[in-house]
mmCIF entry with sequence, helices, sheets and N, C-alpha, C, O atoms, coordinates in Angstrom:
data_MODEL
# 
_entry.id   MODEL 
# 
_entity.id                         1 
_entity.type                       polymer 
_entity.pdbx_number_of_molecules   1 
# 
_entity_poly.entity_id                      1 
_entity_poly.type                           'polypeptide(L)' 
_entity_poly.nstd_linkage                   no 
_entity_poly.nstd_monomer                   no 
_entity_poly.pdbx_seq_one_letter_code       MAYEPPTPQVEFSMEIVNRPGLSTESLSLLRL 
_entity_poly.pdbx_seq_one_letter_code_can   MAYEPPTPQVEFSMEIVNRPGLSTESLSLLRL 
_entity_poly.pdbx_strand_id                 A 
# 
loop_
_entity_poly_seq.entity_id 
_entity_poly_seq.num 
_entity_poly_seq.mon_id 
_entity_poly_seq.hetero 
1 1  MET n 
1 2  ALA n 
1 3  TYR n 
1 4  GLU n 
1 5  PRO n 
1 6  PRO n 
1 7  THR n 
1 8  PRO n 
1 9  GLN n 
1 10 VAL n 
1 11 GLU n 
1 12 PHE n 
1 13 SER n 
1 14 MET n 
1 15 GLU n 
1 16 ILE n 
1 17 VAL n 
1 18 ASN n 
1 19 ARG n 
1 20 PRO n 
1 21 GLY n 
1 22 LEU n 
1 23 SER n 
1 24 THR n 
1 25 GLU n 
1 26 SER n 
1 27 LEU n 
1 28 SER n 
1 29 LEU n 
1 30 LEU n 
1 31 ARG n 
1 32 LEU n 
# 
_struct_asym.id          A 
_struct_asym.entity_id   1 
# 
loop_
_struct_conf.conf_type_id 
_struct_conf.id 
_struct_conf.pdbx_PDB_helix_id 
_struct_conf.beg_label_comp_id 
_struct_conf.beg_label_asym_id 
_struct_conf.beg_label_seq_id 
_struct_conf.pdbx_beg_PDB_ins_code 
_struct_conf.end_label_comp_id 
_struct_conf.end_label_asym_id 
_struct_conf.end_label_seq_id 
_struct_conf.pdbx_end_PDB_ins_code 
_struct_conf.beg_auth_comp_id 
_struct_conf.beg_auth_asym_id 
_struct_conf.beg_auth_seq_id 
_struct_conf.end_auth_comp_id 
_struct_conf.end_auth_asym_id 
_struct_conf.end_auth_seq_id 
_struct_conf.pdbx_PDB_helix_class 
_struct_conf.details 
_struct_conf.pdbx_PDB_helix_length 
HELX_P HELX_P1 AA1 PRO A 6  ? ASN A 18 ? PRO A 6  ASN A 18 1 ? 13 
HELX_P HELX_P2 AA2 LEU A 22 ? ARG A 31 ? LEU A 22 ARG A 31 1 ? 10 
# 
_struct_conf_type.id          HELX_P 
_struct_conf_type.criteria    ? 
_struct_conf_type.reference   ? 
# 
loop_
_atom_site.group_PDB 
_atom_site.id 
_atom_site.type_symbol 
_atom_site.label_atom_id 
_atom_site.label_alt_id 
_atom_site.label_comp_id 
_atom_site.label_asym_id 
_atom_site.label_entity_id 
_atom_site.label_seq_id 
_atom_site.pdbx_PDB_ins_code 
_atom_site.Cartn_x 
_atom_site.Cartn_y 
_atom_site.Cartn_z 
_atom_site.occupancy 
_atom_site.B_iso_or_equiv 
_atom_site.pdbx_formal_charge 
_atom_site.auth_seq_id 
_atom_site.auth_comp_id 
_atom_site.auth_asym_id 
_atom_site.auth_atom_id 
_atom_site.pdbx_PDB_model_num 
ATOM 1   N N  . MET A 1 1  ? 0.843   -1.208 0.000  1.00 0.00 ? 1  MET A N  1 
ATOM 2   C CA . MET A 1 1  ? 0.000   0.000  0.000  1.00 0.00 ? 1  MET A CA 1 
ATOM 3   C C  . MET A 1 1  ? 0.874   1.253  0.000  1.00 0.00 ? 1  MET A C  1 
ATOM 4   O O  . MET A 1 1  ? 1.844   1.345  0.752  1.00 0.00 ? 1  MET A O  1 
ATOM 5   N N  . ALA A 1 2  ? 0.523   2.203  -0.840 1.00 0.00 ? 2  ALA A N  1 
ATOM 6   C CA . ALA A 1 2  ? 1.307   3.431  -0.903 1.00 0.00 ? 2  ALA A CA 1 
ATOM 7   C C  . ALA A 1 2  ? 1.088   4.272  0.351  1.00 0.00 ? 2  ALA A C  1 
ATOM 8   O O  . ALA A 1 2  ? 0.059   4.164  1.018  1.00 0.00 ? 2  ALA A O  1 
ATOM 9   N N  . TYR A 1 3  ? 2.070   5.105  0.655  1.00 0.00 ? 3  TYR A N  1 
ATOM 10  C CA . TYR A 1 3  ? 1.946   5.952  1.863  1.00 0.00 ? 3  TYR A CA 1 
ATOM 11  C C  . TYR A 1 3  ? 0.883   7.024  1.644  1.00 0.00 ? 3  TYR A C  1 
ATOM 12  O O  . TYR A 1 3  ? 0.916   7.743  0.646  1.00 0.00 ? 3  TYR A O  1 
ATOM 13  N N  . GLU A 1 4  ? -0.057  7.127  2.578  1.00 0.00 ? 4  GLU A N  1 
ATOM 14  C CA . GLU A 1 4  ? -1.117  8.134  2.450  1.00 0.00 ? 4  GLU A CA 1 
ATOM 15  C C  . GLU A 1 4  ? -1.096  9.072  3.651  1.00 0.00 ? 4  GLU A C  1 
ATOM 16  O O  . GLU A 1 4  ? -0.494  8.748  4.675  1.00 0.00 ? 4  GLU A O  1 
ATOM 17  N N  . PRO A 1 5  ? -1.739  10.222 3.542  1.00 0.00 ? 5  PRO A N  1 
ATOM 18  C CA . PRO A 1 5  ? -1.777  11.189 4.649  1.00 0.00 ? 5  PRO A CA 1 
ATOM 19  C C  . PRO A 1 5  ? -2.324  10.549 5.920  1.00 0.00 ? 5  PRO A C  1 
ATOM 20  O O  . PRO A 1 5  ? -3.126  9.618  5.838  1.00 0.00 ? 5  PRO A O  1 
ATOM 21  N N  . PRO A 1 6  ? -1.909  11.025 7.093  1.00 0.00 ? 6  PRO A N  1 
ATOM 22  C CA . PRO A 1 6  ? -2.341  10.454 8.365  1.00 0.00 ? 6  PRO A CA 1 
ATOM 23  C C  . PRO A 1 6  ? -3.804  10.733 8.679  1.00 0.00 ? 6  PRO A C  1 
ATOM 24  O O  . PRO A 1 6  ? -4.428  9.982  9.428  1.00 0.00 ? 6  PRO A O  1 
ATOM 25  N N  . THR A 1 7  ? -4.352  11.790 8.122  1.00 0.00 ? 7  THR A N  1 
ATOM 26  C CA . THR A 1 7  ? -5.748  12.142 8.452  1.00 0.00 ? 7  THR A CA 1 
ATOM 27  C C  . THR A 1 7  ? -6.724  11.010 8.111  1.00 0.00 ? 7  THR A C  1 
ATOM 28  O O  . THR A 1 7  ? -7.429  10.535 9.001  1.00 0.00 ? 7  THR A O  1 
ATOM 29  N N  . PRO A 1 8  ? -6.788  10.563 6.842  1.00 0.00 ? 8  PRO A N  1 
ATOM 30  C CA . PRO A 1 8  ? -7.713  9.490  6.482  1.00 0.00 ? 8  PRO A CA 1 
ATOM 31  C C  . PRO A 1 8  ? -7.359  8.182  7.185  1.00 0.00 ? 8  PRO A C  1 
ATOM 32  O O  . PRO A 1 8  ? -8.246  7.417  7.564  1.00 0.00 ? 8  PRO A O  1 
ATOM 33  N N  . GLN A 1 9  ? -6.076  7.931  7.358  1.00 0.00 ? 9  GLN A N  1 
ATOM 34  C CA . GLN A 1 9  ? -5.655  6.700  8.025  1.00 0.00 ? 9  GLN A CA 1 
ATOM 35  C C  . GLN A 1 9  ? -6.195  6.657  9.448  1.00 0.00 ? 9  GLN A C  1 
ATOM 36  O O  . GLN A 1 9  ? -6.713  5.632  9.890  1.00 0.00 ? 9  GLN A O  1 
ATOM 37  N N  . VAL A 1 10 ? -6.074  7.772  10.162 1.00 0.00 ? 10 VAL A N  1 
ATOM 38  C CA . VAL A 1 10 ? -6.530  7.829  11.552 1.00 0.00 ? 10 VAL A CA 1 
ATOM 39  C C  . VAL A 1 10 ? -8.030  7.568  11.622 1.00 0.00 ? 10 VAL A C  1 
ATOM 40  O O  . VAL A 1 10 ? -8.494  6.785  12.451 1.00 0.00 ? 10 VAL A O  1 
ATOM 41  N N  . GLU A 1 11 ? -8.783  8.228  10.747 1.00 0.00 ? 11 GLU A N  1 
ATOM 42  C CA . GLU A 1 11 ? -10.235 8.043  10.761 1.00 0.00 ? 11 GLU A CA 1 
ATOM 43  C C  . GLU A 1 11 ? -10.568 6.582  10.474 1.00 0.00 ? 11 GLU A C  1 
ATOM 44  O O  . GLU A 1 11 ? -11.417 5.995  11.146 1.00 0.00 ? 11 GLU A O  1 
ATOM 45  N N  . PHE A 1 12 ? -9.911  6.000  9.491  1.00 0.00 ? 12 PHE A N  1 
ATOM 46  C CA . PHE A 1 12 ? -10.170 4.601  9.140  1.00 0.00 ? 12 PHE A CA 1 
ATOM 47  C C  . PHE A 1 12 ? -9.843  3.690  10.322 1.00 0.00 ? 12 PHE A C  1 
ATOM 48  O O  . PHE A 1 12 ? -10.615 2.792  10.657 1.00 0.00 ? 12 PHE A O  1 
ATOM 49  N N  . SER A 1 13 ? -8.701  3.930  10.944 1.00 0.00 ? 13 SER A N  1 
ATOM 50  C CA . SER A 1 13 ? -8.300  3.110  12.091 1.00 0.00 ? 13 SER A CA 1 
ATOM 51  C C  . SER A 1 13 ? -9.307  3.246  13.220 1.00 0.00 ? 13 SER A C  1 
ATOM 52  O O  . SER A 1 13 ? -9.650  2.260  13.872 1.00 0.00 ? 13 SER A O  1 
ATOM 53  N N  . MET A 1 14 ? -9.783  4.465  13.454 1.00 0.00 ? 14 MET A N  1 
ATOM 54  C CA . MET A 1 14 ? -10.760 4.683  14.528 1.00 0.00 ? 14 MET A CA 1 
ATOM 55  C C  . MET A 1 14 ? -12.019 3.868  14.259 1.00 0.00 ? 14 MET A C  1 
ATOM 56  O O  . MET A 1 14 ? -12.553 3.239  15.173 1.00 0.00 ? 14 MET A O  1 
ATOM 57  N N  . GLU A 1 15 ? -12.503 3.871  13.013 1.00 0.00 ? 15 GLU A N  1 
ATOM 58  C CA . GLU A 1 15 ? -13.703 3.108  12.677 1.00 0.00 ? 15 GLU A CA 1 
ATOM 59  C C  . GLU A 1 15 ? -13.457 1.618  12.919 1.00 0.00 ? 15 GLU A C  1 
ATOM 60  O O  . GLU A 1 15 ? -14.318 0.921  13.455 1.00 0.00 ? 15 GLU A O  1 
ATOM 61  N N  . ILE A 1 16 ? -12.295 1.140  12.528 1.00 0.00 ? 16 ILE A N  1 
ATOM 62  C CA . ILE A 1 16 ? -11.975 -0.284 12.724 1.00 0.00 ? 16 ILE A CA 1 
ATOM 63  C C  . ILE A 1 16 ? -11.887 -0.596 14.219 1.00 0.00 ? 16 ILE A C  1 
ATOM 64  O O  . ILE A 1 16 ? -12.363 -1.638 14.671 1.00 0.00 ? 16 ILE A O  1 
ATOM 65  N N  . VAL A 1 17 ? -11.278 0.310  14.978 1.00 0.00 ? 17 VAL A N  1 
ATOM 66  C CA . VAL A 1 17 ? -11.135 0.091  16.421 1.00 0.00 ? 17 VAL A CA 1 
ATOM 67  C C  . VAL A 1 17 ? -12.512 -0.110 17.051 1.00 0.00 ? 17 VAL A C  1 
ATOM 68  O O  . VAL A 1 17 ? -12.677 -0.922 17.962 1.00 0.00 ? 17 VAL A O  1 
ATOM 69  N N  . ASN A 1 18 ? -13.494 0.637  16.556 1.00 0.00 ? 18 ASN A N  1 
ATOM 70  C CA . ASN A 1 18 ? -14.842 0.501  17.107 1.00 0.00 ? 18 ASN A CA 1 
ATOM 71  C C  . ASN A 1 18 ? -15.397 -0.907 16.843 1.00 0.00 ? 18 ASN A C  1 
ATOM 72  O O  . ASN A 1 18 ? -16.275 -1.377 17.568 1.00 0.00 ? 18 ASN A O  1 
ATOM 73  N N  . ARG A 1 19 ? -14.880 -1.577 15.802 1.00 0.00 ? 19 ARG A N  1 
ATOM 74  C CA . ARG A 1 19 ? -15.365 -2.929 15.493 1.00 0.00 ? 19 ARG A CA 1 
ATOM 75  C C  . ARG A 1 19 ? -14.452 -3.957 16.149 1.00 0.00 ? 19 ARG A C  1 
ATOM 76  O O  . ARG A 1 19 ? -13.266 -3.998 15.822 1.00 0.00 ? 19 ARG A O  1 
ATOM 77  N N  . PRO A 1 20 ? -14.942 -4.776 17.046 1.00 0.00 ? 20 PRO A N  1 
ATOM 78  C CA . PRO A 1 20 ? -14.132 -5.795 17.735 1.00 0.00 ? 20 PRO A CA 1 
ATOM 79  C C  . PRO A 1 20 ? -13.677 -6.885 16.776 1.00 0.00 ? 20 PRO A C  1 
ATOM 80  O O  . PRO A 1 20 ? -14.364 -7.184 15.799 1.00 0.00 ? 20 PRO A O  1 
ATOM 81  N N  . GLY A 1 21 ? -12.514 -7.482 17.055 1.00 0.00 ? 21 GLY A N  1 
ATOM 82  C CA . GLY A 1 21 ? -12.023 -8.572 16.215 1.00 0.00 ? 21 GLY A CA 1 
ATOM 83  C C  . GLY A 1 21 ? -11.099 -8.059 15.124 1.00 0.00 ? 21 GLY A C  1 
ATOM 84  O O  . GLY A 1 21 ? -9.978  -8.545 14.975 1.00 0.00 ? 21 GLY A O  1 
ATOM 85  N N  . LEU A 1 22 ? -11.563 -7.085 14.367 1.00 0.00 ? 22 LEU A N  1 
ATOM 86  C CA . LEU A 1 22 ? -10.742 -6.568 13.259 1.00 0.00 ? 22 LEU A CA 1 
ATOM 87  C C  . LEU A 1 22 ? -9.785  -5.485 13.743 1.00 0.00 ? 22 LEU A C  1 
ATOM 88  O O  . LEU A 1 22 ? -8.872  -5.094 13.016 1.00 0.00 ? 22 LEU A O  1 
ATOM 89  N N  . SER A 1 23 ? -9.990  -4.995 14.970 1.00 0.00 ? 23 SER A N  1 
ATOM 90  C CA . SER A 1 23 ? -9.157  -3.903 15.471 1.00 0.00 ? 23 SER A CA 1 
ATOM 91  C C  . SER A 1 23 ? -7.678  -4.308 15.471 1.00 0.00 ? 23 SER A C  1 
ATOM 92  O O  . SER A 1 23 ? -6.832  -3.549 14.998 1.00 0.00 ? 23 SER A O  1 
ATOM 93  N N  . THR A 1 24 ? -7.364  -5.481 15.992 1.00 0.00 ? 24 THR A N  1 
ATOM 94  C CA . THR A 1 24 ? -5.966  -5.915 16.075 1.00 0.00 ? 24 THR A CA 1 
ATOM 95  C C  . THR A 1 24 ? -5.349  -6.020 14.692 1.00 0.00 ? 24 THR A C  1 
ATOM 96  O O  . THR A 1 24 ? -4.276  -5.470 14.444 1.00 0.00 ? 24 THR A O  1 
ATOM 97  N N  . GLU A 1 25 ? -6.024  -6.728 13.785 1.00 0.00 ? 25 GLU A N  1 
ATOM 98  C CA . GLU A 1 25 ? -5.456  -6.907 12.442 1.00 0.00 ? 25 GLU A CA 1 
ATOM 99  C C  . GLU A 1 25 ? -5.326  -5.575 11.725 1.00 0.00 ? 25 GLU A C  1 
ATOM 100 O O  . GLU A 1 25 ? -4.293  -5.301 11.113 1.00 0.00 ? 25 GLU A O  1 
ATOM 101 N N  . SER A 1 26 ? -6.355  -4.744 11.790 1.00 0.00 ? 26 SER A N  1 
ATOM 102 C CA . SER A 1 26 ? -6.318  -3.457 11.090 1.00 0.00 ? 26 SER A CA 1 
ATOM 103 C C  . SER A 1 26 ? -5.190  -2.590 11.660 1.00 0.00 ? 26 SER A C  1 
ATOM 104 O O  . SER A 1 26 ? -4.432  -1.980 10.906 1.00 0.00 ? 26 SER A O  1 
ATOM 105 N N  . LEU A 1 27 ? -5.083  -2.536 12.979 1.00 0.00 ? 27 LEU A N  1 
ATOM 106 C CA . LEU A 1 27 ? -4.039  -1.716 13.603 1.00 0.00 ? 27 LEU A CA 1 
ATOM 107 C C  . LEU A 1 27 ? -2.661  -2.209 13.173 1.00 0.00 ? 27 LEU A C  1 
ATOM 108 O O  . LEU A 1 27 ? -1.788  -1.400 12.861 1.00 0.00 ? 27 LEU A O  1 
ATOM 109 N N  . SER A 1 28 ? -2.456  -3.525 13.154 1.00 0.00 ? 28 SER A N  1 
ATOM 110 C CA . SER A 1 28 ? -1.153  -4.058 12.767 1.00 0.00 ? 28 SER A CA 1 
ATOM 111 C C  . SER A 1 28 ? -0.844  -3.670 11.322 1.00 0.00 ? 28 SER A C  1 
ATOM 112 O O  . SER A 1 28 ? 0.294   -3.331 10.997 1.00 0.00 ? 28 SER A O  1 
ATOM 113 N N  . LEU A 1 29 ? -1.867  -3.721 10.448 1.00 0.00 ? 29 LEU A N  1 
ATOM 114 C CA . LEU A 1 29 ? -1.640  -3.367 9.043  1.00 0.00 ? 29 LEU A CA 1 
ATOM 115 C C  . LEU A 1 29 ? -1.334  -1.879 8.914  1.00 0.00 ? 29 LEU A C  1 
ATOM 116 O O  . LEU A 1 29 ? -0.466  -1.487 8.135  1.00 0.00 ? 29 LEU A O  1 
ATOM 117 N N  . LEU A 1 30 ? -2.047  -1.049 9.678  1.00 0.00 ? 30 LEU A N  1 
ATOM 118 C CA . LEU A 1 30 ? -1.827  0.397  9.583  1.00 0.00 ? 30 LEU A CA 1 
ATOM 119 C C  . LEU A 1 30 ? -0.464  0.768  10.157 1.00 0.00 ? 30 LEU A C  1 
ATOM 120 O O  . LEU A 1 30 ? 0.170   1.716  9.696  1.00 0.00 ? 30 LEU A O  1 
ATOM 121 N N  . ARG A 1 31 ? -0.016  0.018  11.163 1.00 0.00 ? 31 ARG A N  1 
ATOM 122 C CA . ARG A 1 31 ? 1.271   0.363  11.795 1.00 0.00 ? 31 ARG A CA 1 
ATOM 123 C C  . ARG A 1 31 ? 2.448   -0.180 10.996 1.00 0.00 ? 31 ARG A C  1 
ATOM 124 O O  . ARG A 1 31 ? 3.589   0.174  11.292 1.00 0.00 ? 31 ARG A O  1 
ATOM 125 N N  . LEU A 1 32 ? 2.220   -1.014 10.011 1.00 0.00 ? 32 LEU A N  1 
ATOM 126 C CA . LEU A 1 32 ? 3.326   -1.606 9.247  1.00 0.00 ? 32 LEU A CA 1 
ATOM 127 C C  . LEU A 1 32 ? 4.224   -0.513 8.681  1.00 0.00 ? 32 LEU A C  1 
ATOM 128 O O  . LEU A 1 32 ? 5.211   -0.811 8.008  1.00 0.00 ? 32 LEU A O  1 
# 
């Protein structure tokens, strides 16, 4: 995945965090 601005990434991560189960995987992918 190409590097994108932190603004959309943060919002996307926040939405995923609200969903249980996918939070860990999504966070790990975003932190890569």
